[in-house]
N, C-alpha and C positions, 0 to 999 in steps of 0.2 A: 213357498218356492223361492228360490236363487234368483235373482234379478241382476244379471251382469250382461256384457255383450254376447259372451258364450251362450248362455241360456236363451238370449233372444234370437240369437242365430237358429237355434236348434228348433224352438218353436217356430220360427218362422218356415222352415223347412215342412215340419210337420204340418203346418197349417195348410199352406199352400192355397189361400186365398189371394187373389191378386188386389194390390191395393186400389179401392175405390170402388169394389165389388161388395155386394152383399150377398153372394151364392156361396154355400159352405163346401169344402170338399167334401167327396163321400168318405162315410166310414171305411176304414182301412180294416181289410180282411186277411186270413190266409188264402193261399190259392186254392180253390175248390178241388177236390180229388177226381180225376179223369177216370178212373176205372177201380176197382176194388184192390187192396193192399197184395202185394206179393210178398208172402212168408218166406223167410231167409232163415234154413238152420244154421246153427252152430257150425264153424268149420272144425278141423282135425285136431286145432290146438298145438301145433308145432312151431314151436318158436325159438329162436337162438336167443343166449342170454345177451342183456344188455351190454354189458362190456364190449363184446367184440364190435357189436353194432354201432357202439359209439365211436369206437376206433377206426371205424371205416368208413363213417357216414359220408355221404356225398350228396348233392344235390343233382339229379338227373330229370333232363328236361326233353328227352326222346325216349320212345318206348317201342317195344315191340307191337305187333299186329295182332299179337296171341291176346286174347282178353283174359281178365282176371275172374277167380269164381266171387261171387257176392259174399259168399260166407265169411270169406276173408276180410272182404270191404267192410263188413257187417260187424265184424270182431274187431277190427282198428277201430273204427268210430264207438263201438261202444265201450271198448277198454277208456278211450278219453273221457268220454262221458260220464262213467263211474267214478273216475278220477277227480272229474271236477266234481262230481256230488260230493266224494269222499274230503274233498280240500276246503269246499265252500257250502258246507251242511246250511248256513243261515242264508246265502245269498242265490243259491242255485233254484228252490222252489219260487222265489219272486222275481226272478229272472235268469231263466233258465237259457243255456245255448242250443240253438236249433242248428240241425245239419240238413242242408239239401244237398241231395247226390246227383250230379250230372253225368249219367252213364253214357259213355260212347261205345265201351265194349266191354260189356259184363255179360259172363256166359250164363246162356238161358234167359236174360232178361232184354227187353225191346229197348231199344236207344230212346231214352227220353229224361226229362227231370224230375226226381223222385223226392218227396219228404222221407228222410230216415227215422226210423223208430225203434229205437237200440233195445228200448224195455220191451215191446211186443216183436221184436226182430222181424220187423218188415217195410217194404218200400213200397210207397204208394204214389202214383204217378201224377203231377200236377201240372206238367207242362211238355209240350211236345219242344223236342229241339227245334231250330231255326235251320229248317234245310238248306244247306248250300251256304251258311253263315255260320256255322258252328264255331269258327275259328276269330268270329268277332266278340265272344263272349269275353275276352281277356285279351288283356293290351298283348301279350306272348301267344300268338296263335299256335306256337307249337303244342301248348296244353290241351288241345282238342284232339291231339292224337293218342292222349293219356287214355288209358281204360276208363278210368272214373275221375272225376272232381269233387272232392268232399269240400262244400262252401260254408263256413260256420257264420249264420244270420242271428244278431241281437237284438236288443231293446234299448236304445241310447237314450229315449225320453224317460223311461223306468230308471234307468241308471242315474240320470241326471237329477230327477226327482228326489230318489233317495239319498243322494249326497255329492252332486255338484260333479266339480272336476276330479276329486278323489276318486268317486266311485266309477268315474268315467275310466281313471286308470287302472282302476281294480278289474273293471271288465276286460280290458283291452288285454291286459296281463294273461287272464281265463281264457280268453279268446285263443292267443297266440300259443298258451301252453297246451292247449287242447288241438291246434292243427299239429304241432310238433310232436306230440304224442302218439297221433296217428301214423305220422310219418313214419318215427322211430319204430311204431309196432308192426308196421306195414314192411319195413326192411328187415324186421327180425322173423319174417316169414319168408323172405328171400325176394321181396320185391321192391320196387325202386320209384322214385319220386321228388317231388321238392314241393315246399312249402312256397307259396306268394300270394301276393296282394289282393288275389281273387277276383272277381266278375268287373268289369267296366258297368258303372253303377247305373248308367242310361240303358245297358244292354238288358237289364233283370227289372227295371223300375216295373214295367209293366207285367213281364213274363212270370215273376214271382212276387208280384206287388211289394216288390225293394223300394220304401219310400225314403230310405236313407236316415229314418229316426225309429218308428217302430219295428222296424225289421231292415235293419243294416246288414249286408252281406259283408262282413269286416276282413276274413281272412280266408285260405283256402288250402288246399293241399292237392296236388295232382297224383294219382299213381297208376302203376302199370308194371308189367313185366321188362325185365331189361332188355335193350336192343341186341340183336343178335350180331 
């Protein structure tokens, strides 16, 4: 294993054992499902070509009160994750990108936080929204008015063990590419949104077991319909 100040810092965050104590931190796990997965069928597949989308792209931080169909959201996430698997066939299996969906206003889907499974096309509820404090999940409270926030979570510890700072940079490239791909795909369906830094770490540390190392929510995209 590499040894330098950066790797020491990552291990210190992962360990979380206060100096001078002998009690180990609990084993890290993913959030447990709260209910059965909700199956999401494919959307109608209607998309605009990429070139006009690129020409008119702009970030939108304010949204219509009309929700989004979950099929369209799954389509955007699945397209991004399929692209990642295709471009990084050796790295995706050992360190896959994970997407959590914060559903504020998806048609027919109860508001909650879901683990998104693009291959089985399902949303599994793993946490309730912090009622009355949804706007405190992100630094920019307006993103809580989006229909959905898709957050990309990664394993920084595995990346570091595989290749140190170089692997970390590649992983951050994969994360940002996935978020921008979801954003562009959503715009090709007539929706709007913005990529952004994602959750405030303290807001999801317990909620999504996001310890900042083995599960680190690195980047996100907020999506919705354009405001009237």
